[in-house]
PAZAPA-4460 file (N, C-alpha, C; in steps of 0.05 Angstrom, whole numbers, plus 32768, in hexadecimal, padded with zeros to 4 digits):
% residues 185
    n_x    n_y    n_z   ca_x   ca_y   ca_z    c_x    c_y    c_z   seq   type   mol
   8088   7D13   74DD   808B   7D29   74F0   80A5   7D24   7500     1      M     A
   80A8   7D0B   7509   80C0   7D05   7519   80DA   7D09   7509     2      F     A
   80D9   7D03   74EE   80F0   7D07   74DD   80F8   7D24   74DC     3      K     A
   80E4   7D36   74DA   80E9   7D52   74D8   80F6   7D5C   74F2     4      R     A
   80EC   7D53   7508   80F8   7D5C   7522   8114   7D52   7525     5      I     A
   8119   7D39   751C   8134   7D2D   751E   8147   7D3C   750B     6      A     A
   813D   7D43   74F3   814E   7D52   74E0   8155   7D6D   74EB     7      M     A
   8141   7D7B   74F7   8146   7D95   7502   815A   7D94   7519     8      I     A
   8157   7D7F   7529   8169   7D7C   7540   8186   7D77   7536     9      A     A
   8189   7D66   7522   81A3   7D60   7517   81AF   7D79   750A    10      V     A
   819F   7D88   74FB   81A8   7DA1   74EF   81B1   7DB5   7505    11      L     A
   81A2   7DB7   751A   81A9   7DC9   7530   81C3   7DC1   753D    12      G     A
   81C8   7DA7   7541   81E1   7D9E   754C   81F8   7DA5   753A    13      V     A
   81F4   7DA1   7520   820A   7DA7   750C   8210   7DC5   750C    14      L     A
   81FC   7DD5   750C   8200   7DF2   750C   820F   7DFB   7526    15      I     A
   8206   7DF0   753C   8213   7DF6   7556   8230   7DEE   7556    16      Y     A
   8236   7DD6   754D   8252   7DCC   754E   8263   7DDB   753A    17      S     A
   8259   7DE2   7523   8269   7DF2   7510   826F   7E0E   751C    18      C     A
   825C   7E19   7529   8260   7E34   7536   8275   7E32   754C    19      N     A
   8275   7E1C   755B   8289   7E19   7570   82A5   7E17   7564    20      Q     A
   82A8   7E08   754E   82C3   7E05   7541   82CC   7E20   7537    21      A     A
   82BA   7E30   752C   82C1   7E4B   7521   82CB   7E5C   7538    22      T     A
   82BD   7E5C   754F   82C5   7E6C   7566   82E1   7E64   756F    23      Q     A
   82E7   7E4B   7571   8301   7E42   757A   8317   7E4B   7567    24      T     A
   8312   7E49   754C   8326   7E52   7539   832B   7E70   753A    25      A     A
   8316   7E7F   7541   8319   7E9C   7541   8327   7EA6   755A    26      E     A
   832B   7E95   756F   8339   7E9D   7587   8356   7EA4   7582    27      E     A
   8363   7E97   756F   837F   7E9D   7569   8380   7EB7   755A    28      A     A
   8392   7EC8   7561   8395   7EE2   7554   83A3   7EDE   7539    29      Q     A
   8398   7EEA   7524   83A4   7EE9   7509   83BA   7EFF   7508    30      V     A
   83D2   7EF6   7502   83E9   7F08   7502   83F9   7F06   74E9    31      K     A
   8409   7F1A   74E4   841D   7F19   74CE   8437   7F0F   74DA    32      M     A
   8447   7F00   74CB   8460   7EF6   74D4   8472   7F0E   74DC    33      I     A
   8472   7F23   74CD   8482   7F3A   74D3   847D   7F45   74EF    34      S     A
   8464   7F45   74F7   845C   7F4F   7512   8466   7F3B   7528    35      E     A
   8465   7F22   7522   846D   7F0E   7536   848C   7F0E   753B    36      M     A
   849B   7F13   7525   84B8   7F12   7529   84C4   7F2D   7531    37      V     A
   84B6   7F43   752C   84C1   7F5D   7535   84B8   7F65   7551    38      T     A
   84A2   7F5A   755A   8498   7F60   7575   8490   7F46   7584    39      E     A
   84A2   7F33   7586   849B   7F19   7591   8492   7F19   75AE    40      P     A
   849E   7F2A   75BE   8497   7F2A   75DB   847B   7F32   75E0    41      L     A
   846F   7F43   75CF   8454   7F4B   75D3   8440   7F35   75CD    42      S     A
   8449   7F20   75BF   8437   7F0A   75B7   843E   7EF0   75C4    43      L     A
   8454   7EF0   75D4   845E   7ED7   75E0   8448   7EC8   75F0    44      E     A
   8446   7EAE   75EA   8432   7E9D   75F8   8416   7E9F   75ED    45      G     A
   8411   7EB0   75D9   83F7   7EB2   75CE   83F3   7EA0   75B6    46      Q     A
   83DB   7E97   75B2   83D5   7E87   759A   83D0   7E9A   7583    47      E     A
   83DD   7E94   756D   83DC   7EA5   7555   83D6   7E93   753C    48      V     A
   83CB   7EA0   7528   83C7   7E93   750E   83D4   7EA5   74F9    49      T     A
   83E1   7E99   74E5   83EE   7EA9   74D0   83EF   7E98   74B7    50      F     A
   83F3   7EA6   74A0   83F7   7E98   7486   8412   7E9F   747C    51      E     A
   841D   7E8C   746D   8437   7E91   7460   843E   7E7B   744D    52      G     A
   8457   7E7B   7443   8460   7E67   7430   8476   7E57   743E    53      T     A
   8473   7E3C   743D   8487   7E2B   7449   84A0   7E2C   7437    54      I     A
   84B6   7E36   7443   84CF   7E38   7433   84E3   7E22   7439    55      T     A
   84E0   7E16   7451   84F3   7E01   7458   84E7   7DEE   746D    56      H     A
   84EB   7DD5   746A   84E4   7DC1   747E   84FE   7DB2   7485    57      I     A
   8504   7DB1   749F   851E   7DA6   74A8   8520   7D89   749F    58      C     A
   8535   7D84   748F   8539   7D68   7485   8548   7D57   749A    59      R     A
   8556   7D64   74AC   8565   7D54   74C0   8552   7D49   74D6    60      H     A
   8543   7D5A   74E3   8532   7D51   74F9   8514   7D4F   74F1    61      S     A
   850C   7D5F   74DD   84F0   7D5E   74D4   84DD   7D6A   74E8    62      G     A
   84E7   7D78   74FC   84D6   7D81   7511   84CF   7D9F   750F    63      D     A
   84D9   7DAD   74FA   84D3   7DC9   74F7   84D2   7DD1   74DA    64      K     A
   84C6   7DE8   74D5   84C6   7DF4   74BA   84C8   7E12   74BC    65      M     A
   84D0   7E1F   74A7   84D1   7E3C   74A5   84BB   7E45   7493    66      R     A
   84AC   7E5A   749B   8496   7E65   748C   849B   7E82   7487    67      V     A
   849B   7E8A   746D   849E   7EA6   7466   8484   7EB4   7464    68      N     A
   8484   7ECE   746A   846C   7EDF   7467   8465   7EDF   7449    69      Q     A
   844B   7EDF   7443   8442   7EDD   7427   844B   7EF5   7416    70      L     A
   8448   7F0D   7420   844E   7F25   7410   846A   7F30   7414    71      D     A
   847A   7F24   7426   8494   7F2F   742B   84A6   7F19   7436    72      D     A
   84B7   7F0E   7424   84C8   7EF8   742B   84DF   7EFF   743E    73      S     A
   84E1   7F19   7445   84F5   7F21   7459   84EE   7F18   7475    74      D     A
   84D4   7F11   7479   84CB   7F08   7493   84C4   7EEB   7492    75      F     A
   84CF   7EDC   74A5   84C9   7EBF   74A8   84C9   7EB7   74C5    76      S     A
   84BD   7EA0   74CB   84BC   7E97   74E6   84BF   7E79   74E6    77      I     A
   84CC   7E6F   74FB   84D0   7E52   74FF   84B7   7E47   750B    78      M     A
   84AE   7E30   7501   8497   7E23   750C   849F   7E07   7515    79      V     A
   849C   7E02   752F   84A2   7DE7   753A   8489   7DD6   7535    80      M     A
   848D   7DC0   7527   8476   7DB0   751E   8468   7DA0   7534    81      L     A
   8475   7D9B   754A   8469   7D8D   7561   845C   7D73   7558    82      E     A
   8442   7D6F   755C   8434   7D56   7556   842F   7D52   7538    83      D     A
   8436   7D66   7528   8430   7D65   750B   8448   7D5D   74FA    84      F     A
   845E   7D55   7507   8477   7D4F   74FA   8473   7D3A   74E4    85      Q     A
   8462   7D26   74E8   845E   7D11   74D4   844B   7D19   74BE    86      T     A
   843D   7D30   74C1   8429   7D38   74AE   8434   7D4C   7499    87      Q     A
   844D   7D56   749E   8459   7D6A   748C   8473   7D5E   7481    88      I     A
   8477   7D62   7467   848F   7D58   745B   849A   7D6C   7447    89      N     A
   84B1   7D66   743B   84BF   7D79   7429   84AE   7D80   7410    90      Q     A
   849A   7D70   7409   8489   7D76   73F2   8479   7D8F   73F7    91      D     A
   8476   7D98   7410   8466   7DAF   7417   8476   7DC9   7413    92      F     A
   8490   7DC8   740F   84A0   7DE0   740B   8496   7DEF   73F2    93      E     A
   8493   7E09   73F6   8488   7E1A   73E0   846A   7E1D   73E1    94      G     A
   845D   7E0E   73F3   8440   7E10   73F5   8437   7E24   7409    95      R     A
   841F   7E2F   7405   8413   7E42   7418   8408   7E32   742F    96      K     A
   840C   7E3D   7448   8402   7E2F   7460   83F6   7E43   7473    97      V     A
   83E1   7E3A   7481   83D5   7E4A   7497   83DB   7E3B   74B0    98      K     A
   83E9   7E48   74C3   83F2   7E3B   74DC   83E5   7E48   74F4    99      V     A
   83DD   7E37   7507   83D4   7E41   7521   83E7   7E35   7536   100      T     A
   83F0   7E45   7548   8402   7E3B   755D   8407   7E50   7572   101      G     A
   8418   7E49   7585   841E   7E5B   759B   843A   7E67   7595   102      V     A
   843B   7E82   7597   8454   7E90   7593   8466   7E8E   75AC   103      L     A
   847E   7E86   75A7   8492   7E83   75BD   84AB   7E94   75B5   104      K     A
   84BB   7E9B   75C9   84D3   7EAA   75C4   84EB   7E9C   75D1   105      T     A
   8503   7EA2   75C6   851C   7E97   75D0   8531   7EAB   75CB   106      Q     A
   8543   7EAF   75DF   855A   7EC1   75DC   8571   7EB0   75D1   107      V     A
   857A   7EB7   75B9   858E   7EA7   75AC   85AB   7EAD   75B5   108      R     A
   85B0   7EC4   75C0   85CC   7ECA   75C6   85D3   7ECA   75E4   109      N     A
   85C6   7EB9   75F3   85CD   7EB7   760F   85EA   7EAE   7614   110      L     A
   85F5   7E9F   7601   8611   7E96   7604   8624   7EAE   7606   111      D     A
   861D   7EC5   75FB   862F   7EDC   75FD   8631   7EE6   761A   112      E     A
   861D   7EE0   762A   861D   7EE8   7646   862F   7ED5   7656   113      M     A
   8633   7EBD   764D   8642   7EA9   765C   865F   7EB2   7660   114      E     A
   866A   7EC0   764D   8686   7EC8   7650   868A   7EDC   7667   115      H     A
   8677   7EEE   766B   8679   7F02   7680   8667   7EFC   7698   116      D     A
   865C   7EE5   7699   8647   7EDE   76AD   8654   7ECF   76C4   117      H     A
   8652   7ED9   76DC   865A   7ECB   76F3   8644   7EB7   76FA   118      D     A
   864A   7E9E   76F7   8635   7E8A   76FB   8630   7E86   7719   119      H     A
   8617   7E88   7720   860F   7E83   773B   8603   7E67   773B   120      A     A
   8609   7E57   7727   85FD   7E3D   7723   8610   7E27   772C   121      H     A
   8627   7E2E   7739   863A   7E1A   7744   8640   7E04   7730   122      D     A
   864D   7E0B   771B   8657   7DF7   7708   8644   7DEE   76F3   123      G     A
   862C   7DF8   76F3   8619   7DF1   76DD   8622   7DFE   76C4   124      E     A
   861F   7DF1   76AE   8625   7DFD   7694   860C   7E0A   7689   125      E     A
   8610   7E20   767A   85F9   7E2E   766E   85EB   7E3F   7682   126      G     A
   85D7   7E4D   7679   85C7   7E5E   768A   85AA   7E5C   7683   127      H     A
   859A   7E56   7696   857D   7E54   7692   856F   7E6B   769F   128      E     A
   8561   7E7B   7690   8551   7E90   769B   8534   7E87   769C   129      C     A
   8526   7E92   76AF   850A   7E8A   76B3   84F8   7E94   769D   130      E     A
   84FF   7EAA   7690   84EF   7EB5   767A   8500   7EC4   7666   131      S     A
   84F5   7EC9   764F   8503   7ED8   763B   8509   7EF4   7645   132      T     A
   84F6   7F00   7654   84FB   7F1B   765F   8513   7F1B   7671   133      E     A
   8516   7F07   7682   852C   7F05   7694   8547   7F03   7685   134      E     A
   8547   7EF3   7670   855F   7EF0   7660   8566   7F0B   7652   135      A     A
   8552   7F19   7647   8557   7F32   763A   8562   7F46   764E   136      I     A
   8557   7F47   7666   8560   7F5A   767B   857D   7F55   7682   137      K     A
   8584   7F3B   7685   859F   7F34   768D   85B3   7F3C   7676   138      M     A
   85AB   7F37   765D   85BD   7F3F   7647   85C1   7F5D   7646   139      L     A
   85AA   7F6B   7648   85AC   7F89   7647   85BC   7F94   765D   140      E     A
   85BA   7F89   7675   85CA   7F92   768C   85E8   7F8F   7686   141      E     A
   85F0   7F7D   7675   860C   7F78   766E   8613   7F86   7654   142      R     A
   8601   7F97   7649   8607   7FA5   7631   8605   7F95   7618   143      G     A
   85F7   7F7E   7619   85F4   7F6D   7602   85D8   7F70   75F7   144      I     A
   85D6   7F74   75DC   85BC   7F77   75D0   85B0   7F5B   75CC   145      T     A
   8598   7F56   75D8   858D   7F3B   75D6   8583   7F35   75BA   146      P     A
   8587   7F1C   75B2   857E   7F12   7598   8566   7EFF   759D   147      D     A
   854E   7F0A   759B   8535   7EFB   75A2   8529   7EEF   7588   148      V     A
   8525   7ED5   7589   8519   7EC7   7573   84FD   7EBE   757A   149      M     A
   84EA   7EC3   7568   84CF   7EBA   756B   84CC   7EA0   755B   150      A     A
   84BC   7E8D   7566   84B5   7E75   7558   8499   7E6C   7560   151      Y     A
   848E   7E5A   7551   8473   7E51   7555   8473   7E33   755D   152      I     A
   8464   7E2C   7572   845E   7E10   7578   8443   7E0A   756B   153      E     A
   8444   7DFB   7555   842C   7DF7   7544   8416   7DE7   7553   154      M     A
   83FD   7DF0   7550   83E6   7DE3   755B   83D3   7DD9   7545   155      K     A
   83D7   7DE4   752C   83C6   7DDC   7516   83D0   7DEA   74FC   156      G     A
   83C9   7DDE   74E5   83D1   7DEA   74CC   83BE   7DE3   74B6   157      F     A
   83C0   7DF3   74A0   83B2   7DED   7487   83C6   7DF2   7471   158      E     A
   83C9   7DDE   745F   83D8   7DE2   7447   83C4   7DEC   7432   159      I     A
   83CB   7E02   7425   83B8   7E0E   7412   83C3   7E0E   73F6   160      I     A
   83B4   7E05   73E4   83BC   7E05   73C8   83AF   7E1D   73BA   161      E     A
   83BF   7E2E   73AE   83B5   7E45   73A0   83A9   7E3C   7385   162      V     A
   8391   7E45   7380   8383   7E3D   7367   8392   7E49   734F   163      A     A
   838C   7E3E   7337   839A   7E45   731F   8396   7E62   7317   164      A     A
   837E   7E6E   731C   837A   7E8A   7315   8377   7E9A   732E   165      T     A
   837E   7EB4   732C   837C   7EC5   7343   835F   7ECB   734B   166      E     A
   834D   7EC7   7338   8331   7ECD   733D   8323   7EB9   7350   167      E     A
   832E   7EA1   7352   8322   7E8C   7362   832D   7E8D   737E   168      T     A
   831E   7E81   7391   8327   7E80   73AD   833D   7E6B   73B1   169      E     A
   834B   7E6E   73C7   835F   7E59   73CE   8350   7E40   73D5   170      D     A
   835C   7E29   73D0   8350   7E10   73D7   8361   7E02   73ED   171      E     A
   8354   7DFB   7402   8362   7DEE   7418   8367   7DD1   7410   172      T     A
   8380   7DC8   7413   8387   7DAD   740B   8387   7D9B   7424   173      V     A
   8394   7DA3   7439   8396   7D92   7451   8394   7DA3   746A   174      E     A
   8385   7D99   747D   8382   7DA7   7496   8388   7D94   74AD   175      V     A
   8396   7D9E   74C1   839D   7D8D   74D8   839B   7D9E   74F1   176      A     A
   8391   7D92   7506   8390   7D9F   7520   8399   7D8C   7535   177      E     A
   83A5   7D96   754A   83AE   7D84   7560   8396   7D7B   756F   178      A     A
   8396   7D62   7577   8381   7D58   7589   838F   7D4F   75A2   179      T     A
   8382   7D55   75B8   838D   7D4D   75D2   8381   7D32   75DA   180      K     A
   838F   7D23   75E9   8385   7D09   75F2   836B   7D0D   7600   181      T     A
   8358   7CFD   75F8   833D   7CFE   7603   832A   7D11   75F5   182      G     A
   8335   7D1F   75E1   8323   7D31   75D1   831E   7D25   75B6   183      E     A
   830B   7D30   75A8   8305   7D27   758D   82EE   7D13   758D   184      G     A
   82E8   7D09   7576   82D1   7CF6   7572   82D8   7CDB   757C   185      C     A
***
C-alpha cells in the first residue's frame, strides 16, 4: 500500500514539473524571422522563439551566428550566442535550429548623423542614444533614413536533425537552455 502511494506521489510530481516546463516554454512568442526583421521595434525586448537554418557561425569571434528563415532565405537574423558560445561550432552550419531569445534592435547608421551633429558631449567621440526610438527620431529630424537591425540575444536552442523521409517527425538532437546562478538541480 505504501509503495502505491509513493508511486502515485512521484508520478504526480513528475506530471506537475513537466507541466511547469511546458508553460515556461510557451511564454516565448513563436515568430517568423521575416516578421522580426521587418517590424523589429514592435517586438523589441520581447522573448521570441523561431526556427531556421544556421547559415554562418562567426569563425573570428565565435560569438554569433546567422539563421535563415526555413521557407525564405531572403530573411535572416543575427543571433548572439551569449552563454552558448562553447556549445555551437561550425559543424552546425546547414542544420535546422530552434532558438529562444530576446529580440534587440540597433541603429546601424548613427555615424551618418555625426557629420551634421553638433555635439553637446564636449569632446566625446560617437553618440549614445538612450533608446532605439531616440536614435531614429534624431536621424529622421536630420533627413536621414534610419537603418535598424534586429538581432537575438540567445537564451536557449535546439539543433534539429531532419529525418530521412518526409513522413517521419523531426528528431531533436541537442537541446540547451540558459541556467542562472542558483537555479537548476
